[in-house]
C-alpha positions in Angstrom: 75.6 -338.1 15.6 75.5 -338.2 11.7 73.1 -335.6 10.1 70.6 -338.5 9.7 70.5 -339.5 13.5 70.2 -336.4 14.3 67.2 -335.1 12.4 65.6 -338.6 12.7 65.7 -338.2 17.0 64.7 -334.6 16.6 61.6 -335.6 15.0 61.5 -338.3 17.8 62.0 -335.4 20.2 64.9 -337.4 21.9 67.9 -335.7 22.7 70.4 -334.7 20.4 73.9 -333.5 20.3 73.2 -330.2 18.9 70.5 -328.4 16.8 70.4 -329.6 12.7 70.2 -327.3 10.2 68.0 -328.6 7.0 64.9 -327.6 5.2 62.0 -329.5 3.7 61.9 -327.9 0.4 64.6 -327.1 -2.3 67.8 -327.0 -1.2 70.4 -326.7 -4.2 73.7 -325.4 -4.5 74.6 -323.5 -7.9 78.5 -324.2 -7.1 78.2 -327.7 -6.3 76.2 -328.1 -9.5 79.1 -326.3 -11.1 82.1 -328.3 -9.9 79.7 -331.4 -11.5 79.3 -329.9 -15.1 75.7 -330.1 -14.9 73.5 -327.6 -16.3 70.3 -325.9 -14.1 67.7 -327.0 -16.3 69.1 -330.6 -16.7 68.8 -331.7 -13.0 64.9 -331.7 -13.0 64.4 -334.3 -15.6 67.5 -337.1 -14.8 67.5 -339.0 -11.7 70.4 -339.6 -11.4 71.4 -335.5 -12.0 68.8 -335.0 -9.6 70.2 -337.3 -6.8 73.6 -336.3 -7.4 72.7 -332.8 -7.1 71.2 -333.3 -4.2 73.8 -334.8 -2.6 76.7 -332.6 -3.5 74.9 -329.9 -2.5 74.5 -330.9 1.0 77.5 -332.1 1.6 79.5 -328.7 0.3 76.9 -326.9 2.6 77.5 -329.3 5.5 73.3 -329.4 6.0 71.5 -332.0 7.9 69.5 -333.5 5.1 69.2 -333.7 1.2 65.9 -332.7 -0.6 64.0 -333.8 -3.4 62.6 -332.6 -5.9 63.6 -329.3 -6.8 60.9 -327.7 -8.5 56.7 -327.1 -7.9 55.6 -327.8 -11.8 55.9 -331.9 -11.4 52.3 -332.4 -10.3 50.9 -329.6 -13.1 53.0 -331.2 -15.4 51.7 -334.4 -15.2 48.1 -333.4 -15.9 49.0 -332.1 -19.3 50.8 -328.5 -19.0 53.9 -327.9 -20.6 57.1 -326.9 -18.6 59.6 -324.6 -19.6 62.9 -325.8 -18.3 64.7 -322.6 -19.3 67.9 -324.8 -21.2 69.4 -321.6 -21.9 69.2 -319.4 -19.1 73.0 -318.6 -17.9 71.7 -318.2 -14.0 69.3 -320.8 -11.9 66.1 -320.1 -13.2 63.1 -322.7 -11.6 60.7 -324.5 -14.2 57.6 -322.8 -14.6 54.1 -323.4 -16.5 53.8 -320.7 -19.5 50.0 -321.4 -20.1 47.7 -323.8 -18.2 45.5 -326.1 -20.8 42.5 -325.4 -17.9 40.7 -322.2 -17.6 38.0 -322.5 -15.1 37.2 -325.0 -12.5 34.8 -327.5 -14.4 37.9 -328.2 -17.2 40.1 -330.0 -14.3 40.1 -333.3 -14.5 42.6 -335.4 -12.5 43.6 -339.1 -13.7 43.5 -342.1 -11.0 47.2 -343.1 -13.1 49.5 -339.6 -11.7 52.1 -341.6 -10.5 52.9 -343.2 -13.9 52.3 -339.9 -15.8 55.0 -336.8 -16.1 58.1 -336.8 -14.3 57.1 -338.6 -10.7 58.7 -341.8 -12.0 62.0 -339.8 -11.5 61.9 -339.7 -7.5 61.7 -342.9 -6.2 65.0 -343.8 -8.7 66.4 -340.6 -7.2 65.7 -342.0 -3.7 67.3 -345.1 -4.3 70.7 -343.8 -5.5 70.5 -341.1 -2.7 70.0 -343.5 0.3 73.0 -346.0 -1.4 75.5 -343.1 -2.0 74.9 -340.8 1.2 73.6 -343.2 3.8 74.5 -340.9 6.6 71.6 -338.0 5.5 68.3 -338.0 6.3 66.4 -337.8 3.3 63.3 -335.8 3.0 60.6 -335.0 0.1 57.9 -331.9 -0.3 54.4 -331.8 -2.1 52.6 -328.5 -2.5 49.3 -328.3 -0.8 46.4 -328.5 -2.8 45.5 -324.5 -3.1 49.2 -324.1 -3.8 48.7 -326.6 -6.5 45.3 -325.4 -7.7 47.6 -322.0 -8.8 49.6 -324.6 -11.1 46.8 -325.9 -12.9 44.5 -322.3 -13.3 45.7 -318.7 -13.4 45.7 -317.7 -9.7 43.3 -314.7 -10.2 41.0 -317.6 -11.0 41.0 -319.5 -8.2 41.4 -316.5 -5.7 38.2 -315.4 -7.1 36.8 -319.0 -6.8 37.5 -319.0 -3.0 34.8 -316.6 -2.7 32.3 -316.9 -5.6 32.5 -320.5 -6.2 32.7 -322.2 -2.9 31.3 -325.4 -3.9 33.1 -326.1 -6.8 36.9 -325.1 -5.1 35.7 -327.2 -2.2 35.7 -330.5 -4.8 38.9 -329.6 -6.8 40.8 -329.2 -3.2 39.5 -332.2 -2.1 40.7 -334.0 -5.4 44.0 -332.2 -5.2 44.4 -333.5 -1.8 43.6 -337.2 -2.6 46.0 -336.5 -5.6 48.8 -335.3 -2.9 48.0 -338.2 -0.9 49.0 -340.8 -3.3 52.2 -339.6 -4.0 53.5 -338.9 -0.7 52.5 -342.3 0.2 54.0 -343.6 -2.6 57.5 -341.4 -2.2 57.3 -342.6 1.4 57.4 -346.2 0.6 60.0 -345.4 -1.9 62.5 -344.4 1.0 62.0 -340.7 1.9 63.0 -340.4 5.8 60.5 -337.3 6.4 57.9 -335.2 4.2 56.8 -331.8 4.1 53.5 -330.7 3.0 54.1 -326.9 1.7 50.8 -324.6 1.1 52.3 -321.2 0.4 49.4 -320.7 -1.6 47.2 -320.3 1.4 49.1 -318.0 3.7 47.7 -315.2 5.7 48.5 -313.0 2.9 46.4 -314.4 1.1 43.4 -316.1 2.6 41.8 -314.7 5.7 41.9 -316.7 8.8 38.2 -317.9 8.7 38.5 -318.9 4.8 41.5 -321.2 6.2 40.0 -322.8 9.0 37.1 -323.4 6.7 38.6 -324.6 3.3 42.5 -325.2 4.0 42.5 -326.7 7.4 40.5 -330.1 6.7 42.1 -330.8 3.6 45.6 -330.4 4.9 44.1 -332.6 8.0 43.3 -335.2 5.9 46.6 -335.6 4.0 48.8 -335.4 7.1 46.7 -337.6 8.7 47.0 -340.3 5.6 51.0 -340.4 5.6 53.3 -341.8 8.1 55.5 -340.2 10.4 57.5 -338.2 10.1 55.4 -334.9 8.9 56.2 -331.5 8.5 53.7 -328.7 8.1 55.3 -325.6 5.8 54.1 -322.0 5.3 56.2 -319.8 3.2 54.5 -315.9 3.6 52.9 -314.9 6.8 51.7 -317.5 8.7 51.7 -315.9 12.5 47.3 -315.5 12.4 47.3 -319.3 11.3 49.7 -320.7 13.2 47.5 -322.2 16.2 45.3 -323.8 13.2 48.4 -325.0 11.5 49.2 -326.8 14.7 46.4 -328.7 14.7 46.4 -330.2 11.4 48.1 -333.0 12.9 51.8 -332.5 11.6 54.7 -333.7 13.4 56.5 -330.0 12.9 55.7 -327.0 11.8 58.2 -324.5 9.4 57.4 -321.1 9.0 58.8 -318.0 7.0 60.7 -314.8 8.0 57.7 -312.9 8.2 56.9 -314.7 10.9 57.5 -313.3 14.8 59.3 -316.7 15.7 58.6 -315.7 19.4 55.1 -315.0 18.6 55.0 -318.6 16.9 56.2 -320.2 19.6 54.0 -318.3 22.3 51.0 -319.4 20.5 52.2 -323.4 19.7 53.4 -323.8 22.9 57.3 -325.1 24.5 56.1 -328.6 23.0 55.7 -328.9 19.7 58.8 -328.9 17.4 59.2 -325.6 15.3 61.4 -324.9 12.3 62.5 -321.2 11.3 63.2 -319.4 9.5 66.2 -317.9 8.0 66.1 -315.3 5.2 66.8 -317.7 2.1 68.7 -314.6 0.1 70.4 -312.0 2.4 72.3 -314.2 5.1 73.1 -317.0 2.1 73.5 -315.3 -1.4 73.9 -311.6 -0.5 78.1 -310.9 -0.9 77.4 -307.8 1.5 76.2 -309.6 3.8 79.3 -309.8 6.5 79.6 -312.8 8.3 79.4 -311.2 11.8 75.7 -310.2 10.9 75.3 -313.7 9.6 76.0 -314.8 13.1 73.9 -312.6 14.9 71.1 -313.3 13.0 71.1 -316.9 13.4 71.5 -316.6 17.0 68.9 -314.3 17.4 66.4 -317.5 15.7 67.7 -320.0 18.4 66.8 -317.6 21.0 63.4 -317.1 19.7 62.7 -320.9 20.1 62.8 -322.9 17.0 64.0 -326.4 17.5 65.9 -327.0 14.0 67.1 -323.9 11.6 64.9 -323.8 8.4 64.7 -321.7 5.7 61.6 -319.5 5.4 61.1 -320.9 1.7 63.1 -322.3 -1.1 67.0 -322.3 -0.5 68.2 -319.5 -3.5 70.5 -322.2 -5.1 73.2 -319.4 -6.0 74.3 -319.3 -2.3 78.0 -318.5 -1.3 79.9 -320.9 0.3 81.4 -318.6 3.0 78.2 -317.6 3.8 76.4 -320.8 4.1 79.4 -322.2 6.6 78.9 -319.3 8.6 75.4 -320.4 8.9 75.8 -323.6 10.1 78.9 -323.7 11.7 77.1 -321.2 13.9 73.9 -323.7 14.6 76.1 -326.4 15.1 78.1 -324.5 17.8 75.1 -322.4 19.4 72.2 -325.1 18.8 74.5 -327.3 21.7 71.8 -325.8 24.2 68.7 -327.3 24.4 65.6 -325.7 22.4 62.3 -325.5 23.7 60.7 -329.2 22.9 64.1 -331.2 22.3 67.0 -331.9 24.9 70.6 -332.3 24.5 72.3 -335.4 24.7 74.5 -335.4 28.3 
């Protein structure tokens, strides 16, 4: 099967030839960018470089999907914040918001024309190039959830204090940010994205207690996912074992988890019929030169045996990969993953 056939059949829960290895978050390979002569800062602001960076990275790593965009500042920038792209950095540094223009929840004002602002226009153009130049791959897009996005437009301490001290105001803000996510996600799906990921690390179990997740976060995640088209992934970087049952109720077509989860516990809570994606370490396995190949193979087999339906990084893949390490990951998945997973069978 081609990568696109494999991944789209996986989402449809149809038998596939082997387990895919892919992501719903940033998945860049710096060696591929170096071959193309692209600086890391330039690939976030040019749709052609964005598209070809994603294509070249997928082909170098032999993974089963292409993903755009790469950074988490796009919406915050569109709302008026300045982005630092670190043009002079020699190593990969993801863009950040050095200073937020708003200080309180009362300051937040969300425009109706968000898709016309900032860099949002780059994504449909990048998708067009990817689908034309690499039709054998599925292409994914991703958006941060409303709680995580709130931390991109207000100081994190302000946002977290508001959870407990300004519940009505933060609920209103999250509701508006959810509307924004719905609008952007629909536009990117209409532009040709094959799947979409809602990533909400700012609400993991290390940040919010489960009761607050259920009351404040879950309703917004449900509303966003229900407004998007199939296939939809809900991903949580950070610890989410106490939250996975609620995540499974949000209406996603698959659940992605981080290395801080016990996969066996997560699988037990979700049951055998839910698509579960996870959860390899995004530095130790693909990037650490001291990690031997046999350790990589052993760890990947452990993840597969714990009950995932696709191998999926726990968070954004660190770009400074070692190609040999990634080949060990992908080769192990495509070989060892020929046996059925809990929710998806295999072709005869």
